N, C-alpha and C positions, 0 to 999 in steps of 0.2 A: 246089721249093727256095725258096719264098717264105714269109715270116713274115707272117701276116695277123691283124690286130686289127679288131674290130668295136666301134665306139663310137656312142653315141646323143646326140642333143641335144633339149632340154637334158639334161644328165647327164654321165656319164663320169668325174666327180670327186665327192668328197663334197659340195662346194659345189653343183655342178651337179645332183646328185640331189635335194638339199633344195629347190633352186630349182624343179626340175621338179615336185616334189610340191606345192609351194606354188602354182604357176601352175595346174596341172591340177585341183587341188582347190578352187580359188577359186570362190566363188559370185557375186561381184559383178564388173562389168566393170572391167577395167583400161583405162587410156587406151592407144591404139595406140603412143604414144611410150614409155610405161612398158614395155609388152610388148617393144618393139624393143630397148630398153636392157637389159632383163632377159635376153633371149636372147643379146644381144651379150656381156653379162657372163659368162654361162655358157660361151659359145663361146671368149672370150678366155682364161678359166681353163683350159678343156680343151686349147686349143692350146698354152698355156704349160706346163701341168703334165704333159701326156701326149703329145700329138701330135708336137711338135717334138723331144722327147727320143727317142721311138720311131722317128721317121723318120731319125734319125741312125744307126740300125742298118741296115746294108746289106740289100737284098732285103726290105724291109718294105713292106707294102701296108696302108693303113688304110681301112676302109670305115666311112663315117659314115652313120647313119640320120638324115638331115636336115642342113642346113648353111645357108649364105647364101641359096640359092635359096628355101628355105622362108620365111625372113624377108621376102624380096621378095614372095612369094605371100601370106603370112598378113598381116603388118603393112603391107607396102608397098601391096599392092593390095586384098586383101579387107577389111582394117581401115581403108583409106583414108589411110594416112600418106604414101604416095608412094614411088616407087622411088628418087628422088633422095635422100630422107632416109635410106633404108636404106643406100644406097651411101656416103653421107657418113659415117655411123656406122662403116662398115667401111673407112674410108680410112686407118686407123692400124694399124701392126704390133702384134700378129700378125693382126688381123682382116682385113687386106688380102690375106692368103693365100687362094688359091682352089684348089679341087681340080683335078686333071688331067682328071678325067672325072666326069660326073654322069649317073646313070640316072634319068630322069624316068618313074616308073611311073604312067602316065596312066589314070585311070578317070573316068567321068562322075559327076556329083553323085548321081544316083539309085543307081548301083552302090555308091558309098561308103556311102550310107545303108542299103542292104540288108545290106551286109557288117557294118556296125556292129550292126544288129539281130541278125544271126546269132551275134555274140559274146555276146549276152545279158548285157552288163555295163552298169553305170551309165555315162551319158555324162559325159565330162570337160568341162573348161572350153570347149574348142574344138568338140567334138562337139555340145554343146548349142546352138551358134549357128544351126543349122538349114540348110535347103536353099539359100536365097539365098546364104548364106555359102559353102557348098560350091561353088556355081556360080562365085562370085567367085574362089575358090581355084584352080579349073581355069584360069580366065582369067589369074590371076597366075602360075601355073606356065608357061603358054604364053608369057607376056610374058618370063619369065626365059629361056626357050628362044630367043626372038627376040634378047634381049640377048647371050646367050652360046652361039651355035650351034656354036662350035668345040669346046666341052667337054660339052655336054648332048646326050644321046641319048634320044629319046623312045621308050618301050616301051609297047605296048598291053597294059596290065595287066588288061584285061577278059578276056583269054585265060585258059586254065587255068594253074595254078601251074607245072606241068611245062613248058608252052610258054614262059612268061615266063622260067623258069630256063634253058631251052635258048637262048633269044635272048640273054640276058645272058652266058651262058657262051661263046657263039660270039663275041661282041664281045670279051670278055676274052681268049679264046684268040688272036684276031688281034692284040690289043695286046701281049700277052706274047711273041708271036713276033716282035715288032719292027715291026709295022705301026701304030705310034703315030700319032695325029693330031698335026698341028703345032699347038703351043700358042703 
């Protein structure tokens, strides 16, 4: 009896999708500050144009593919902007809204690189950053988990897809039966 929407970042709106393509296709380095503001711009538009309206409908669940924690990991840590700067950018409504729950699908940098090769697709802007960048991302996501342990659940995504799905489903079943974590 739930209405479920899946949205992605950047993206989810015409503006966000154009911005996503512009970033991922970019061949030259953007400054970490520019990246952070571009992602925040897309996020603010998606929150205003889609998320807040959809959440006003009862029994709606929205699943985001990436959100604030990705900005903390990517621009805050891996790109060196700093966690405080990312949090400052997200200090204004609607960017100060945080999810009730985040699944951190954790894989090591080597597994990430192997999976990218299996896709046999050209590397996008971030994928082309290399192994050291991937390692910094893992540390950045771990840092987000330390900052927000009340809402982030770490899942070992090196397991099979079926095992990961079962683990996520078990957590969701508990939450939907009323065993919500205190926020």
